[in-house]
C-alpha positions in Angstrom: 112.3 102.1 144.3 114.6 105.1 145.3 113.2 107.9 147.5 113.8 110.4 144.7 111.9 108.4 142.1 109.0 107.8 144.6 108.9 111.6 145.2 109.0 112.2 141.4 106.0 109.9 140.9 104.1 111.5 143.8 104.5 115.0 142.2 103.4 113.5 138.8 100.2 112.1 140.3 99.5 115.3 142.3 99.7 117.1 139.0 97.5 114.4 137.6 94.7 115.4 140.1 94.7 119.0 139.0 94.9 118.2 135.3 92.2 115.6 135.6 89.7 118.0 137.3 90.4 120.6 134.6 90.2 118.0 131.8 86.9 116.6 133.3 85.4 120.1 133.3 86.4 120.6 129.7 84.9 117.2 128.7 81.7 118.0 130.4 81.5 121.3 128.5 82.2 119.5 125.3 79.3 117.0 125.9 77.0 119.8 127.0 77.6 121.9 123.9 77.9 119.0 121.4 75.3 116.5 122.5 72.9 118.1 125.1 72.5 121.6 123.7 74.0 121.3 120.2 72.6 124.7 119.2 75.3 126.2 121.4 78.2 124.3 119.8 78.9 126.7 117.0 78.6 129.9 119.1 80.9 128.3 121.8 83.5 127.6 119.1 83.3 131.3 118.1 83.8 132.3 121.7 86.7 129.9 122.0 88.3 131.5 118.9 87.9 135.0 120.4 89.6 133.8 123.6 92.4 132.3 121.5 92.9 135.7 119.8 92.9 137.4 123.2 95.7 135.2 124.4 97.7 135.8 121.2 97.3 139.5 121.4 98.4 139.4 125.0 101.4 137.2 124.2 102.6 139.7 121.6 101.7 142.7 123.7 99.3 144.0 121.1 96.4 145.9 122.7 94.9 149.2 122.0 93.6 151.6 124.7 90.2 152.0 123.1 87.7 149.3 124.0 85.7 150.2 120.8 88.8 149.7 118.7 89.5 146.3 120.3 85.9 145.1 119.8 86.0 146.2 116.1 89.3 144.4 115.6 87.9 141.2 117.2 84.8 141.3 115.0 87.0 141.7 111.9 89.2 138.7 113.0 86.2 136.4 113.4 84.4 137.4 110.1 86.2 134.6 108.2 84.7 132.0 110.4 81.2 133.0 109.1 82.0 131.5 105.7 83.7 128.4 106.9 80.6 126.2 106.7 79.6 127.4 103.2 82.7 128.5 101.3 86.1 127.7 102.6 87.8 129.4 99.7 86.2 132.7 100.8 87.4 132.0 104.3 91.0 131.6 103.0 90.7 134.9 101.1 89.5 136.8 104.2 92.3 135.3 106.3 94.8 136.4 103.8 93.4 140.0 104.1 93.5 139.5 107.9 97.2 138.6 107.8 98.1 141.9 106.1 95.8 143.9 108.3 97.2 142.5 111.6 100.7 143.0 110.2 100.0 146.6 109.3 98.5 147.3 112.8 101.0 145.4 114.9 104.2 145.3 112.8 104.5 141.6 113.8 104.7 138.9 111.2 104.6 136.3 114.1 101.3 137.6 115.4 99.9 138.0 111.9 100.8 134.4 111.1 99.5 132.8 114.3 96.2 134.8 114.2 95.6 133.3 110.7 96.9 129.9 111.8 94.3 129.8 114.7 91.5 131.3 112.5 92.0 128.7 109.7 92.1 125.9 112.2 88.8 126.9 113.8 87.4 127.3 110.3 88.4 123.7 109.5 86.6 122.6 112.7 83.4 124.4 111.8 83.6 123.1 108.2 83.9 119.5 109.6 80.7 119.9 111.6 78.7 120.1 108.4 80.7 117.7 106.3 78.8 114.7 104.9 81.8 112.4 105.1 82.5 109.7 107.7 84.7 112.2 109.7 82.1 115.0 109.5 79.3 115.8 111.9 79.0 116.3 115.7 79.6 112.7 116.6 83.1 112.5 115.1 83.8 116.0 116.4 83.4 114.7 119.9 85.5 111.6 119.2 88.2 113.8 117.5 88.4 116.1 120.5 88.6 113.1 122.9 91.4 111.5 120.8 93.5 114.7 120.9 92.9 114.9 124.7 94.0 111.2 125.1 97.1 111.8 123.0 98.0 114.8 125.2 97.3 113.1 128.5 99.1 109.9 127.5 102.0 111.7 126.2 102.4 114.0 129.2 102.3 111.3 131.9 104.1 108.8 129.8 106.9 111.2 129.4 106.9 112.3 133.1 106.9 108.8 134.5 109.1 106.9 132.0 111.3 109.8 131.1 114.2 109.0 128.7 115.6 110.9 125.7 114.2 114.2 124.7 112.6 114.8 121.2 113.3 118.5 120.6 114.8 119.7 123.9 115.5 123.3 122.6 111.9 123.7 121.6 110.1 121.7 124.3 112.4 120.4 127.1 109.7 118.2 128.7 108.8 116.2 125.6 110.4 112.7 125.5 110.2 109.9 122.9 108.6 107.7 125.6 105.8 110.3 126.0 105.3 110.5 122.2 105.0 106.7 121.9 102.6 106.5 124.9 100.4 109.2 123.3 100.3 107.2 120.0 99.5 103.9 121.8 96.8 105.6 124.0 95.0 106.9 120.9 95.2 103.5 119.1 93.8 101.8 122.2 91.0 104.4 122.2 90.3 103.6 118.5 90.3 99.8 119.1 87.7 100.3 121.9 85.5 102.3 119.5 86.0 99.7 116.8 85.0 96.9 119.3 81.7 98.6 119.7 81.3 98.9 115.9 82.2 102.5 115.6 84.4 103.5 112.7 85.0 99.9 111.5 86.7 100.8 108.2 90.4 100.0 108.2 91.5 103.5 107.1 90.3 104.9 110.4 93.4 103.5 112.2 95.4 105.8 109.9 93.0 108.7 110.8 93.4 108.2 114.5 97.1 107.7 114.3 97.3 110.9 112.2 95.3 112.7 114.9 97.7 111.6 117.6 100.8 112.6 115.5 99.4 115.9 114.2 98.2 116.9 117.7 101.8 116.4 119.0 103.1 118.6 116.2 100.7 121.3 117.3 102.1 121.0 120.8 105.6 121.6 119.5 104.5 124.5 117.4 103.0 126.2 120.4 106.1 125.4 122.5 108.2 127.0 119.8 106.1 130.2 120.0 106.3 130.3 123.8 110.1 129.6 123.7 110.6 132.5 121.3 108.5 134.8 123.4 110.1 133.7 126.7 106.9 132.6 128.4 105.9 129.3 130.1 102.2 129.5 129.5 99.9 131.5 127.2 97.7 132.4 130.2 96.5 131.0 133.6 92.8 130.6 132.8 92.8 126.8 133.3 94.3 125.3 136.5 97.0 122.8 135.7 97.0 123.7 132.0 97.8 127.4 131.7 96.0 129.1 128.9 93.4 127.9 126.4 96.1 127.8 123.7 98.1 125.5 126.0 95.1 123.2 126.3 94.0 123.2 122.7 97.4 123.5 120.9 97.1 119.9 119.6 93.5 120.3 118.5 94.4 123.5 116.5 97.0 121.7 114.3 95.2 118.4 114.2 92.1 120.1 112.7 94.2 120.7 109.5 95.0 117.0 109.2 91.4 115.9 109.7 90.2 118.5 107.2 92.7 117.3 104.6 91.3 113.8 105.1 87.8 115.2 104.7 88.8 116.8 101.4 90.1 113.5 100.2 86.9 111.7 101.1 84.9 114.3 99.3 86.7 113.7 96.0 
């Protein structure tokens, strides 16, 4: 083993320590809100959405001097979430209105689109929590979040250690095909472990878990594309080793749409 490669591996595992601590804290919060004190789960998702919006507004330099104005705007932005567990059609309608409102106030189509993109994703998550299908409810919500995290961690360290050809170098220079494959394999192994313990035994779940891995990586590329266009490395620095909340949850944001589409199919 060359000295340069050994040094590279050392830096990767030093990064792993920081990322692992951050990830462990997030997982503990997930279990706290989802399983220990479930009454706090929905409010915590609302708070998460507000923090997402804060990062988006900061990225696009959209901020008004009046605190009252900012509070009112934030409230308007999260109103669509209120209907997500009862009437998704109404949620879509309010988000359409929100797109034009943000565009009118900011003059930015990018900000308008991504505010609605995040809002609709969180609406899908909230809707899944009350869905009667096999992929609805709090239990699968926890599994879903863990699957996205496993795809992200597997992909990151698979790419860093193995290296190899890049996927979309102009969008995300660090993403390699090796990382993508390791992310997929990691999630499939996670699913097989669950299946071994008689969780989600139906064969179609392997498609669901693979879809979660794939769609979460698409979400990663979407956020990388945003940051590339805006000339920033991270959306914020709130989480050590991860950057901002959007950096940490980018995969979950897009994967929520995939899981909700499957949920619609199961409801038919």
